[in-house]
Structures are given as structure tokens and as C-alpha cells.
C-alpha positions in Angstrom: -96.6 84.4 6.5 -97.5 87.5 4.1 -97.2 86.9 0.6 -94.3 89.5 0.2 -92.2 87.7 3.0 -92.9 84.5 1.1 -91.7 86.0 -2.2 -88.6 87.1 -0.5 -87.9 83.8 0.9 -88.4 82.2 -2.3 -86.2 84.4 -4.2 -83.4 84.2 -1.4 -83.7 80.3 -1.8 -83.2 80.5 -5.5 -80.3 82.8 -5.2 -78.6 80.3 -2.7 -79.3 77.8 -5.3 -77.2 79.5 -7.8 -80.1 81.4 -9.8 -79.8 84.9 -11.1 -83.1 86.3 -10.0 -85.1 89.3 -11.7 -86.4 92.2 -10.0 -90.0 91.5 -8.8 -92.7 92.5 -11.1 -94.7 94.8 -9.1 -97.0 96.2 -11.7 -100.5 94.7 -12.2 -101.9 92.8 -13.8 -98.9 90.5 -13.7 -98.7 86.9 -14.4 -95.6 86.0 -12.6 -93.6 87.7 -9.9 -90.1 87.0 -10.9 -87.9 85.4 -13.7 -84.8 83.3 -12.3 -82.0 81.7 -14.5 -79.3 79.1 -13.6 -77.1 78.1 -16.8 -79.9 76.9 -19.3 -82.6 76.5 -16.9 -85.2 79.5 -16.9 -88.0 79.8 -14.8 -91.2 82.1 -14.5 -92.3 82.0 -11.0 -95.5 83.0 -9.4 -95.7 82.7 -5.5 -98.9 82.8 -3.7 -100.1 81.6 -0.2 -103.4 79.9 -1.6 -102.8 78.6 -5.1 -106.5 78.4 -5.6 -106.2 82.3 -6.3 -104.4 81.2 -9.2 -106.9 81.5 -12.2 -107.2 80.2 -15.7 -106.3 83.3 -17.5 -103.4 83.7 -15.8 -102.2 80.1 -16.0 -102.9 80.6 -20.0 -100.5 83.5 -20.0 -97.7 81.9 -17.9 -97.9 78.6 -20.6 -97.9 81.0 -23.5 -94.8 83.2 -22.0 -93.3 80.0 -21.3 -93.4 78.7 -24.9 -92.4 82.5 -26.4 -89.4 82.9 -23.7 -88.4 78.9 -23.7 -88.9 79.0 -20.1 -90.8 76.8 -17.4 -93.9 78.5 -16.0 -94.1 77.4 -12.1 -96.1 78.1 -9.2 -94.6 78.0 -5.6 -97.6 78.0 -2.9 -98.3 76.9 0.7 -101.8 75.8 0.6 -105.2 75.3 -1.1 -108.5 76.3 0.8 -108.6 72.9 2.3 -105.0 71.7 2.9 -101.4 72.5 3.1 -99.4 71.3 0.2 -97.6 68.0 0.8 -94.0 68.0 0.7 -92.3 66.1 -2.1 -95.4 66.5 -4.4 -96.0 68.3 -7.7 -99.4 69.9 -8.0 -101.1 71.5 -11.3 -103.1 74.3 -11.8 -104.3 75.2 -15.1 -101.8 73.1 -16.7 -98.8 74.8 -14.5 -96.8 73.0 -12.0 -97.1 73.8 -8.5 -94.6 73.2 -5.6 -94.6 73.7 -2.0 -91.6 75.8 -0.7 -90.2 72.7 1.1 -90.7 70.8 -2.1 -88.8 73.6 -4.3 -85.9 73.9 -1.8 -85.2 70.2 -2.1 -85.4 70.2 -5.8 -83.4 73.5 -6.4 -81.3 73.7 -3.4 -80.7 70.0 -2.7 -81.1 68.6 -6.0 -83.8 66.2 -4.9 -86.6 66.2 -7.4 -90.2 65.2 -6.5 -91.4 61.8 -7.3 -95.2 62.0 -6.7 -97.8 64.1 -8.5 -101.2 65.1 -7.7 -104.1 64.3 -10.1 -108.0 63.8 -9.9 -108.3 60.7 -7.8 -105.2 60.9 -5.6 -101.3 61.0 -5.7 -99.1 59.1 -8.6 -95.8 58.3 -9.5 -94.0 57.6 -12.9 -93.2 53.9 -13.3 -90.6 52.8 -15.2 -92.3 50.3 -17.5 -89.3 48.8 -19.2 -87.7 48.2 -15.6 -90.9 46.6 -14.1 -91.3 44.3 -17.0 -87.8 43.2 -16.6 -88.0 42.6 -12.7 -91.2 40.8 -13.2 -89.8 38.4 -15.9 -86.7 37.8 -13.8 -89.1 37.1 -10.7 -90.7 34.7 -13.0 -94.0 36.2 -12.4 -96.8 36.4 -14.8 -98.9 39.4 -15.5 -101.6 37.7 -13.6 -99.7 36.7 -10.8 -98.5 40.2 -10.2 -102.0 41.5 -10.7 -103.3 39.5 -7.9 -100.2 40.5 -5.7 -101.1 44.1 -6.2 -105.1 43.6 -6.2 -105.7 45.1 -9.8 -106.5 43.5 -13.0 -104.1 41.8 -15.3 -105.2 44.6 -18.1 -103.9 47.0 -15.5 -100.5 46.0 -15.0 -100.2 45.5 -18.6 -100.8 49.2 -18.9 -98.0 49.9 -16.3 -95.6 48.0 -18.8 -97.1 50.0 -21.5 -96.1 53.3 -19.5 -99.2 54.0 -17.5 -98.5 55.7 -14.3 -99.6 54.1 -10.8 -100.9 55.5 -7.7 -98.7 55.8 -4.7 -100.2 52.8 -2.9 -99.4 50.8 -6.0 -96.2 51.9 -6.4 -95.3 51.2 -2.6 -96.3 47.6 -3.4 -94.0 47.3 -6.4 -91.1 48.4 -4.4 -91.6 45.9 -1.8 -91.9 43.2 -4.3 -88.8 44.6 -6.5 -87.1 47.0 -4.7 -86.2 50.5 -5.4 -85.6 52.2 -8.8 -88.9 51.4 -10.5 -90.0 55.2 -10.1 -88.7 58.2 -11.9 -88.8 61.7 -10.9 -91.5 64.3 -12.4 -89.6 66.5 -14.8 -90.4 69.9 -13.0 -88.3 71.8 -15.2 -89.6 70.3 -18.4 -93.1 71.7 -17.2 -94.1 68.0 -16.1 -95.6 67.8 -19.4 -95.5 63.8 -19.0 -98.0 63.9 -16.4 -100.1 67.2 -16.6 -103.1 67.8 -19.1 -102.0 67.4 -22.7 -103.6 70.6 -23.4 -101.9 72.7 -26.6 -100.4 76.2 -25.6 -103.5 78.7 -25.1 -104.0 80.8 -28.2 -102.7 84.0 -28.4 -104.8 87.0 -27.4 -105.9 89.8 -29.7 -103.7 92.7 -29.3 -105.0 95.9 -28.0 -106.0 98.3 -30.8 -103.8 101.0 -29.2 -100.7 98.6 -29.4 -101.6 97.5 -33.1 -99.4 100.4 -34.9 -96.2 99.4 -32.8 -96.8 95.5 -33.3 -97.0 96.3 -37.1 -93.8 98.0 -37.2 -92.2 95.1 -35.5 -93.7 92.9 -37.7 -92.3 94.8 -40.6 -88.9 94.6 -38.9 -88.8 90.5 -39.2 -90.2 89.7 -35.8 -93.0 87.3 -35.0 -95.2 89.2 -32.4 -97.0 88.0 -29.6 -99.1 90.0 -27.6 -99.8 89.5 -24.1 -102.2 90.5 -21.5 -100.8 90.0 -17.8 -97.0 90.5 -18.3 -95.1 93.7 -17.4 -94.4 94.1 -21.1 -97.3 94.3 -24.0 -95.5 91.7 -26.6 -92.9 89.4 -27.0 -91.0 89.7 -30.2 -88.9 87.0 -31.8 -86.9 86.1 -35.0 -84.2 83.6 -35.6 -81.5 85.2 -33.6 -83.2 87.1 -30.7 -86.2 87.7 -28.6 -87.4 91.3 -27.8 -89.9 92.4 -24.8 -91.8 95.5 -25.9 -93.9 98.0 -23.9 -95.7 101.4 -25.0 -97.5 104.3 -23.5 -96.8 107.9 -22.5 -93.6 108.5 -20.7 -94.8 108.4 -17.4 -93.5 107.3 -13.9 -95.6 103.9 -14.4 -93.9 103.8 -17.9 -90.3 104.3 -16.5 -91.0 101.5 -13.8 -92.1 99.2 -16.5 -89.1 99.9 -18.5 -86.7 99.2 -15.2 -88.6 95.7 -14.8 -88.2 94.9 -18.6 -84.6 95.8 -18.4 -84.4 93.5 -15.3 -86.3 90.7 -16.8 -84.1 90.8 -20.2 -80.7 90.5 -18.5 -82.2 87.2 -16.6 -84.1 86.1 -19.8 -81.3 86.8 -22.1 -83.6 89.3 -24.2 -83.6 92.8 -25.3 -86.4 95.2 -24.2 -87.7 98.2 -25.9 -90.1 100.8 -24.8 -91.9 103.0 -27.1 -93.3 106.6 -26.1 -94.8 109.7 -27.7 -92.0 112.1 -26.1 -89.0 110.8 -24.6 -86.7 112.3 -21.8 -84.2 109.4 -21.9 -82.7 107.2 -24.3 -82.7 104.0 -22.4 -83.8 103.1 -18.7 -81.6 100.3 -17.1 -80.8 98.4 -20.4 -84.3 99.0 -21.9 -84.1 101.2 -25.1 -86.4 104.0 -25.5 -87.6 104.9 -28.6 -90.3 107.7 -29.9 -93.3 106.3 -32.1 -92.4 109.1 -34.6 -88.9 107.9 -34.8 -90.3 104.1 -35.4 -92.8 105.5 -38.1 -90.0 106.9 -40.0 -87.9 103.7 -40.2 -88.5 101.8 -42.9 -85.3 99.6 -43.0 -85.7 96.3 -40.8 -81.7 96.9 -40.0 -81.8 100.5 -39.2 -84.7 99.7 -36.7 -82.3 96.8 -35.1 -79.2 99.4 -35.1 -81.4 101.9 -33.2 -82.5 99.3 -30.7 -79.0 98.1 -29.9 -77.5 101.5 -29.8 -80.5 102.5 -27.4 -80.0 99.3 -25.3 -76.1 99.3 -25.1 -75.8 103.1 -24.2 -75.0 103.7 -20.6 -77.0 106.4 -18.9 -75.2 109.6 -17.7 
């Protein structure tokens, strides 16, 4: 299956599951393909045939964007170089959860979350430590007796009851002993933080010097500004009340395309979007405000900037 067909299938599945899906981000470089929202659930999605093509810089950018936009970064892929992705398993690449299309369909469309995750050494599950301890005590088994049944050390059983996750083989043995209910799903929409590497959000990149004048004005207007490197927008601005996708360049066909994508993303992510140009031929493009740099330089009052932004973004094109 081609990647474009895979993206179409995934977006159709999300729409069937009740998500509003943005236009595809077709401008390179791009860290994600689409944004999708269902109620309070917001996903930034990358779709790949081979997930080994997902590199570290892209993973870092998706994790930063997830933090800025209150979204879950997620990859859906078919295989690695060596094997097909297994159904019902969450994989990880550079701190970002990865699902097969079948796993994603079960989760988003059928409401069946994955129970298994892949980590160095094999496949693992989350064990509910309190239930395990209660079941062992109800069965009047000591730590040593349970350890002997499982073929592990007493210390390992103690760690399970302290919250350590277990291999899938041990989980099967535990359920044979105590029945279902010992395992808990992987929290995919929480970024699966309970099982992925506990790395901090990657540091922000340095802004492009050409972007610095615009970013300075946005900062003066009261926004915390986060530069991006692989998104269809140059930065994310945020304050106590809203977030803002920003871009800037000459007014070209590529700029119009970016502005349209930003407008579509803004409607899904629930942000405003603005594109700064030297000379504008329009005041807005699909909900993205178009503001000339000269106009921006003449604005000293933060509220005046916000009023101009709202006026342009809300104005319907003829």
C-alpha cells in the first residue's frame, strides 16, 4: 500500500470514529501529517509505511508540539525493516507512541485500548499492583510461593506489587492463577507516559534569524513564543487565553498553501493562525489572518495587535 493511500485510509477511519480531521500537511519538511480532534482528544498524527523512517529530530518536534498544543503525538505505521507491527501492541520511536492500523482501528473505532507495549527485551503489560497484592493475599500465597509459581525471584514479585510492569509471559501466568483484571490498558492518548522513556520534553530549537523580528513583536504582544523546525508554521505563540500558529515569508503560492493548511489546523486544534508577509494581496486566507510586516512594526499596543488579528481572521473573503 502506498503511503498516500495509507494516509487516506487512516483519516477515513478517524472520521468514522467521530474525529474532525485537518487537511493534510503537504509542505516539507513536516513533522506530522494531520491533526484530529474528538471532543477534548487532540492527536497530531504521522503516518508511515516503515516506522524506522521516523527519525529523532521529527520525534523531538512532535513531542514539543504536543506540549505546546496540548495534543498527543502519535505514529501509525505498518512495519519495521524486519517485521510487521503486531496488533494490540504499542511501540515507541523517539518517545512517540506507534500503533499499527489495526490497533488504531480497535482503539479509536471500537474503543478497545491496547494492553501490550514493546520495550527492549520483549513485550510487556501494565500490572495493577494493588489488585495483584490483594489476589495473592486472598489466595494465601506468600511472595516466595508466587515467585516459585512464576519462575522468578521473590524480589521480582515484590517489584510487581510496587508497580513494575511484567513481561507478557508472566502476565499470562498471573491471569491463569488469578483470572482476568490484573492488567490495565496503555494510556495512548496520554502519550503512554507511564511506559515510555521518562525523557523531558526536548529543548526548543533556536529561531531562524529571519524570523526573529516577527517573534520579537509577538513576544511584545504578550505571547510566549516557541519556534518550530518541521511544522507547517514557524512558531506557536501562547498566553493565558489562547494559542497562535504563526508563519512568515513573501506572499507566494507556497505562502498561500501554508496559510490554508494553518487555517485548517487552527480549526481542528482550536487556535488562531496568522501569516506575516511583505506585501499582502489578501487580508485572510481560509481563516488565517494575513498581516504585512510594516503593519506589525507600527503596532506598539498589544491589544491593537490582537484586535487586528481577530478582525483579519474573522473577516470572510469575498
